[in-house]
N, C-alpha and C positions, 0 to 999 in steps of 0.2 A: 375546309373548304365547304362551304354552302353547298349540297347537294340540291340537283334539279326538284320540282314540287310535282313532276308528273308520274304516275304510275306506270305508263306504256310511253313509247317512241311516237311522237306525234307526228302524222305526213298527212299532209294537206295542205291548205291555202284558203286565199278569199276567193268566197262566193258571194255573188250580186242577185241572187235570185228576182227580187224586187223589181228587175230591171225585164222578168219572162214570165209569162204565162205558169199557170200551175201545172198543167200537162209537163211542159219541160223540167220543172223539178222534180217530178217524179224520176223523168228520163234520165236525169243527173245522176241521182241517188243511186239509183240502178248501176250505171257505169262507173263512176266512181268507187262505190263499194267493189266492184268486180275488180277495178285496179289496186286494190289494197289500201285506198285514202279512209282515213279514220279521222280526219279533222277537216272543221270548217271554221273559219274567219269569217264573220258576217257582221254587217249593220256599220260599216264603215263609213260611209257616205249618203245616211238615209234620214238625217236630220227633216231634211225637208217633208219627208214621208210621216214621221213620227211627230213632227210639231208642224201642223198647217195653218196654225195662226197662232198667236201669243197665248191666249188662255186654252187653247185645244190640244189635247194630247190623242193620237191614234196609234196603238201596239198591235192592232188586228192581224196585221199583214206580218210582221215581225213573231207574235203569237205563232201562226201557220208556217214559218219557218222554223223556229226551236222546235214545236211538235215533230213536225216531219223528221228532223235531225236526229233528234231521241229515238224515233220510231226506227230509223237505220244505225243505231248506236254510235254516232257519229261524238267526238269531243267537241266543244263549242269555246273558241275564242270571241269572245264577246265585244266588238268595240262599242263607242260611246257616239259615234258620227259626227263629233264636234269640228272638224278639218274643213267644214264649207259651211258657213250660215245660212239660213233660209231666205228667199227672197224678199219676206215679207219684212224679215228682221232690218236688212239694208233699207228698204223703202221707209219703213217708219222711223228707223234710226240710222241715220245715212253716217253719221258719227263711229259707225261701228266698225266700217271699211278702211282699211290700210291708208296711208299717205305716205308714197313712195320716196325715195331717194332725190327725185327732181322736185318734189312738193306739190306732186299732185295724189288729191284724194279720189280713189277708186270707188269705182260703182259697183255693183252686183255682179258677179261672176268669177270664174275662175276657181280656186279654192287656196286655202290658207289665205284666207282675205279678211280675217277679223283684227282688228287691233287690239294687241294681248293684254294693253291697259284700259281696255273700253269696259266701262262699269255694266253696261247692256250684255257684252259679251260674257263678261265673268258670271253674271247672274244666272242667264239661263243657260250655259254650257254645264254649270255646276249642276244647275236645277234637273236638265235632263240627263246626266251621270246617275244623280240619287233617285230619279225614278226608276231607270234602267235596274238598278241594284235591289231596289225593292221590289218588282217585279220580276227578275230572274235571277238575282243573286244566291236564293236560297239550294238552284238547280244541280245535283250532283255532274251532269255533264257539262257545265259552263267551268272550263279547267282553267280560266285564265280573262284577266280583263284587259283590252286594248284599248287606252285611251288616245284621241284622236288619232293622227296617222303622219307621220313624217314631219314632225314640226321643223319649222325654217322660215325662212325670210326676215324683214324686219320691217318697223313702221317709224314714222317721224312726224306723228299728228301733234295736236295740243294736250289732249290726253297723254301720250308719250311724254311732249314736254315738260308736263306737270308732274308727274311720276318720276321722270327724271332726277328735277330737281329734289324730290324728296327723298330718292336714293342716296342724291348728292351727300345732302345735308346728315345725313344717317352714316355715311363712310368718313366725312372729313368734319363735321361739327361745327366750323369756321371759313369764311370764304379766304382766311387770310392761307389756310392750310390748304385749299385747295388751289390758290393761286399760284402756290409755292411747287403745288405736285405737280401742275399743268404746265408750269414755266411760264405763264400768261405774260410776264415782261416781254416775251417775244413778240415783236411787232405791235406791241402796245394794246395786248389783250386782256389789262388786268379786269378783274369783272367787282363791281362795286354792291350790286343787290344779286338774288339768287335769281330774280326773275328775267336779268339779263341774260341767261344760259338758256341756249336753246338746240335741240339735237343736231348732229355736226352732219348735215345734208347738203346738196349741193346749194341751196339757200343761204349758207352759214358757211363751217369751216372745213365741210366736205370738199375736197377738190374733186375726186371721184371717187367712185367706191372701194379704190387702194391706195388713194393718197389723201392726204387731211394738210392741215394747217397746225393743229395741237395734237400730236399722237396721244399724251396722255388722255384728252379728251375724248377721243374717238375709241382708242382702246376702253374704257369705262364705259362708253355707249354700248360698246357689244358685251361687255360683261353685264349692264343693265339689260339688254333686250334679253338675253339667254337667261337672265335671272326672272324676266317677267313671264316670258314663255314656260319658264318651269314653275311658277307660280301657279299658272292655268293647268299645268297637269296636276299640280297638288290640291287645286280647287276642286278638281273632280275627283282627283284620288279620294279628300276628304269627305266628299259626297258619297262614293261607294262605300266607304267602310262604315259610314253611319248605318248600313244593311247588313253589308257581308262583308266579315272581320276575317276572313281565311285566305278566300279565293287570291293568287297572284294579280298583280297589277303590274302592267308595262306599257310601255310605247315603241314604236317601232323607229330605229335611230338610222343613221345612216354613214358609217363607217369614219372617213377624215371628215365629213362635213364641217365646213369653216366654222356656221355661223355659232353654235351651240357647244359651252362647256360638257361635254359628254360624261367626263370624270365627276365633275360637280352634280350632275342629272340622277348619274349612276345610284348616288346615295338616298334619292327618293324611289328609287324602282326596285320593286323586288327580285325581278329579273331582268336581265337585258334581252333585246329583241333587236334585230336590224335586217335591212333589206341591201343583199347582195346582185349588184346588176355590173359586172364587168363587160367593158366593151369588147369589140374584135380583135382590138392589139394591147389589151391590159396584161401584163406580164403575171406569170401564175405567182409569182412572189408579191406584188400588189395584192391582191387577193388573199392571200396566206396571211400578209401582215395585217389587213384591216380586220379578218376574222381573230388576231392575235391580241388587236387593241380594243376591240368587243369583248372579250374573253378577260383582259386586263383593266374593264372597265368597274368589276367587283372581285379584281384580285383574285382570279382564277375560277370562277364560278362559271359553270357551264351555260353558253345562251342560245336562245333562240335564233333559228335564220326562219324569220318571219316570210320571207318574201324573197323569190327569186325566178327568173323568167324559164319557163320549161325550153324556150328556144329562143324567137325573136323578142327583142325590146322595140320599142315604137319610136323613142324619145331623142336616140342617140344619133349623130350623123351618120354612120353606116351601121345598120340594124341586121347583121348577119344571122343566119340561123345558127344554132348549136349543130355540129356534127354528129352524127350516131355514136352513144356512148358519152358525150362532152356533158350532156345534164346531169347523168350520175357523176361523173368522175367529180366534176363541182359540187355536187351533194355531199360525196365521201370526205371533198377536201375539207368541207365546214364541218363536219363531224370528228376531222381529225385533229382540228384546231380547237374544238370546243361546243360545238351545236349538239345540242340533242335534242333537237326537232328539225325536222325537213319540210319548208311549205313553199308553196309559190303563190305569184299574183299570176295569174288565178286560175280558178279551177274551169270556169267557161267564158270563152271568149266573147268580147263585147260586140255589137251590132252597131252604135254609133259612136260618137264622140272621139276625142282625140286619142283614145286607147284603142280605138278597135283592130289595131293591125298591131296590137300587142298581144305574145302569144299565150295560149292557155292549155290548160291538160285536153279540154273539151273544145275543137278548134270549131271556124265556123263550117267545117264539114257536117257538123254534128253526127260524128260515128265514130265507134271505139276503134277502127281501122286503121287507124293513123299512127305513123312511125312513132311520134312522141306519146302518144297513151299505150301503144306497145311499150315504149321505153319506161313509162312511167309504173305500168304494171310491174314490168321487170324487177323494179326498184322497190316497190311497195313490198312483193314477196320476200325479196332478200332482208328489207328493214324487220319484217314480221318474224323471218327465221330467226335472225340476229335477236331480236327482242331487248330487253334490258341491257344485254351484254355490253352494246354501245355506249350506254349512258353512263353517268358521274366520272366520266376519266378526270384525271390529272395532266397536266403538264408541267414537266420537271424541269424548268430552263434553269439555266445559270448564267444569261444574259440577261438584263434587261436593258430596255433603249426608251429613254424618256420622252414622251409626246405630252405637250404643254399647249394647251388652247390660248393662255395669256400671249405666251410667247409667239404663236403661230398668228395671231392678231398684229402684235406689235411688230413682229419681223417681217408681215408683208406690207405695212403701212411705210416701213423705213424709206425714208429719200434717198435712194444709192446705196451701195455703190454698185448694183448690177442688176440691170430690172429683169435677168433673165434667173434670179436667185428663188426658188420657193420652196417656203420650210416643208411640205410632205415629200417633195421630190428628194432633198437632204437627207430625209430620217430612211425614206425608201431604200436609198442609197447603200446605207450601211447595213439595213435591215438583210437586202439582195445578197450580200459578202456572204453573211453567216448563213444565209435561206440554200446557196448554190452548196454550201458543205451540210446540210439538214442538220444544222445545229437550232435546238429549240431556243423559243424566244419570247419573253415578255415585254408589251409595251407598258410603261408605269408612269404614272404621274410624278412633276417633278418635286411633290412635298413630302415623301416618305421621309421617313426616319433614317438615320444611320443603320439602327436596330433592324428595321424593315428591308433597308437595302441589303443587309448582312446575306440573305439568303442568296444574293448572285455573287459571282466571283467577279464580272465585270456589268458596268453601269457605264452604258453610251449617251451623249448628249450632243447630238449635232447640234451646230447655230443655236445654242440657247443662249441667246441674247438677254433676254428678258431675266434676271436673277430678284426672283421673290424674295422675301424675309425669312431667314432660315436655311435656304436651298444651299447656299456656298459652305455654310457650315456643316451640314449634315453631310455634304460631298466630302468635305476634308475631313471628316469623322470616319467616313467610310475607308477613305483610303488608309487612314493613318492605323487603321485596325487592320488593314492587309487585303481591299479592294482594289480593282483595277477599274480606272475612270479613263474614259477616253470623252473627248471635246473636239474643237475644230474651230476656224477661222469665224470672228464675229460672236463667240461666246463672251458670256461677262461683261457686257458691254453697258448694258443700261439696268436700273433698278426697276420696281414694280408700277412705277408711273410712267417707263420710258426715258428717265433723263439718265444722261450719261455718268458713271460713275468715275470720278477724275482719278485719275493715279496710274493712267498706262492701260492699256487691253493687256490682257481679258481679266481686267478689273480683278473682282475676288479670286479669280483662278489664277493670278500671275504668281504667287508664289507657289501654289498649289501644283502648277504645272512647269513651272520654274524656267518661263520665258515671260519676255517682253516682246508684242507684236506693237512695233512701234508703227508701222503706216497698214493700211489694205488696199494693194494695187486689184485694180478690175480691168479684167479683159472682154474685149468684143469678141465675137463668134467667131472669127476666123483666126484668134490668136489661142494658142496654148506653150505650156511650158513644161520641157522637160525636167523628170524629178527621178531622182537618183537613188534606189534604195541599194546600196554594196554593188554586185554586179550587177544586180538587176534593175529595169528602169520602167517607170509608169509615165504618165502626161496628167498633168493640171491642167484646168483649166475655169473659166469665171473669174475666179480670186485667188490673191496670192499675198498673204500675209509677208510683210517685211519683218523678221523676228530674228530678236538676239539672245540666246542662250543664256540664263541665268540659274545654272545649275541642271539644267537639264541637259540629256544628249541627243545628236542628231542621229535619228534611223536615218532619214533619207534628204537630200540637198537638192535645190533646184540648180537646174545646168540651162545653158545656152542662154543669159541672159546679164549682161556686163553689172548691171547695177548690182542685184543680188545673186550674183553667180556663187554657188557654194554656202548659201545663207539655209536656214534648217527649214525643211518644206514638212516635215514629221520629227516630233521629237517626243522623247520619255523623261521624265522627271520620277526619281525615287523619293517617296514622301510618308516619313512613317515607316511602316510596316509594308505598305503597297506601293501604286505606280500611277502616276496619272502621264496620259498621251495628249498632245496637242497637232493637229493636223491643218496645216495653214492654208490648203488649197483644196479643189475640188477635184480629186483622185478619180482617174477612170477604171473600169474595173480591175484590171492588172495591177493596180495602186493597192486597191481597198483587198481585191483577193491575197496580196502580199501581207497586209497588216491583219488581216481576219486570221491568216494562216499562222501567222506570229502569236498571236492571243490565244488562238486553239491548243496550241502546241503548248503554249508557258502554263496553259491552266487543264491541260487534259481534259478538255471538252470533249463528249461525245459527239461523233460526228462522223457520216455516211458518206463515201466517195460513190456518184453514182451516175450515168451519161446525162444531158444535159434535159431537162423539161421532164425528169424522173424524181420524185418529192419521196423522202422518207420521214412519216411524223410518230411521234409515239405517244401515248396515252396510257397513263396509268392506272390500276384501280387496286381493287384491296386485297387481291390475291392473283393479278396475273397483270400482263400488260398486252396491248395491240399496237401491233405494227401496221400502218396504212403506208402501202406503197403506191403511189398514183403516177401515172404516167399521163401528164398535163398537154401533151403536144401530140402530134400527127404521126410521128415517126415509130418504127416499130424497134425494141431495146431488148438488148440480153442484159440478164441482171445478175450479178453472183447472189444467190443468196443462200449458200453454203451453212453460214452462222444460223441460219433458222430451220435446215433441211429437217424434214420429218414433221415438222411443228402443223397445225391445222390451218387452211385457207378457210373463213368463216364464210365466203361468199360460195363458193364452188365444194365446200364440205372433202375436198381433195388435200394431201398430204403436200407441202412444198418441197422441189427437189434442190438439188446443188445448185441449178442454173436456172431462170425463170426468163420466159419471153414476155415481154410486153407490148400487147396490141396498142392501138392507138387509143388515149384515154380509158386504158385497161385500170383496173382497180386490184389490189389482193390486201385483206385485212387479215393476218397472222396474229393469232392467240399464243401467246408464250408465257 
């Protein structure tokens, strides 16, 4: 595992002093230093200030900001400011602005407002990144480059249409191959010339942003846009590397964000960073899963928590405050799952704009006596005391869950069978079942080789509908060699172009799973079906595969339906030295718990029984382990800690007893 590049644990966040007078800058430095803040992310949205006209650059304000941070011994994460173009650029070159799904070309405003295939944007964004690296790349205090900010969105303009055709020519070489891949014989869609192809928005083959006429075309367009924005990132990365060969380069990702293939992006990033913004009702398991996905992008390498809110967010439907201790608990949950930095958006709360009610370390009250600042100071003191003990830990997982962006796109373009099916939700349901038992998990790409999968006892692939080249063969080899594979309804349905694989569901998994799913029934919200596991029962919803055993054994059967009474709902097939499970319905928590318990028992997986909302995660280091025990809820819990009795709680310095009382949002970190 590659180690974090930082010498100290970074504790800080976004600081936007260009919005304030210099007198306030100095006050901020004093308050933040006293709270233990040792890092500032700067220059995120300063392009308009840095380049006031096409041939004019002004770095004087940024010079002053950096000099002040250096005087106060802050680490600096230096952004390139390219997430929003300056007004002069949009005025002089209007085609730099994006065209949306409805076919409307935008004017200057908002952010993420540049077409990723605009020659003007590519020219000036890379030029600015290079100038910043030339001016500041030699500074020891600049510990990381932060390119752009939260890449996202899409564009359907003429620049993108032209670039899409070039991308397609490179991929397919001929229109004959493309027509076959996209099944353009459907509805007479055959293309005769490349310039007949346009981006699939509402003016063409896009029905709406979740439905399309030719799914192969729309999945390809998502691949193309992800690649286009990745090329923007690489443009700036290469410009920086002309002047700074060593400082790590990142951009802040957004967890399970749909539009970009983060596994592909991670190959170009020196380290992963991401922004964690759970809502008031986000399950702790979903936040943990998102951290594990970010850690999994670079095969277990520690990541940066680039942004989180100290308290309220401003952009969700219900922006609840974080309760006392909750910000601290969420910070340690990130560390428990692989974060080697804790950073916030933002350090000082804005006066104007859409984010003026987004919380900050220094609030509108402009004092160090707020609850949030006091909690920040406590966390800063703890992180300083723990130091590098928290950094470069490994998560030793024996369960891998496949997360695949191509499948994400294809699955949610699916025209049927049930509108309520969502890819991330199906992934999370399986993750949550093992999370409830405190079993360590990795989220992994679909294209691992059988040798790479061999580090896991179990590989789970919920609704892996799109099977790209080589994936099925690698999974068969993994199982043949002794691994356990778990998949579900609607897996093995289509190839990498989203064309159905003929020969019966689940396609290339039919022999592996020993089952033929002849039909797929869909339930409206009010209908469910009973699923019987021996003398235990559960409930299925949304989907029921009507399946026939072809060598597999039924672990659970459908009940209460005359049509498929007694048919297999969950089955297991022995294949080579391993086994493959097939789950034919959306099991409720009781059903998933029964399945998870069986797998945990069969493989003797390390697990911990805890009350609801108490999480135990373990990070392993060269000569010690840290047990992170987190109360993620508002209730008080008593926990049996006899197995760790006498060990030291790093946060309090006290020895752990045989029983521990966890207050709301309490945290223990035990070194063993």
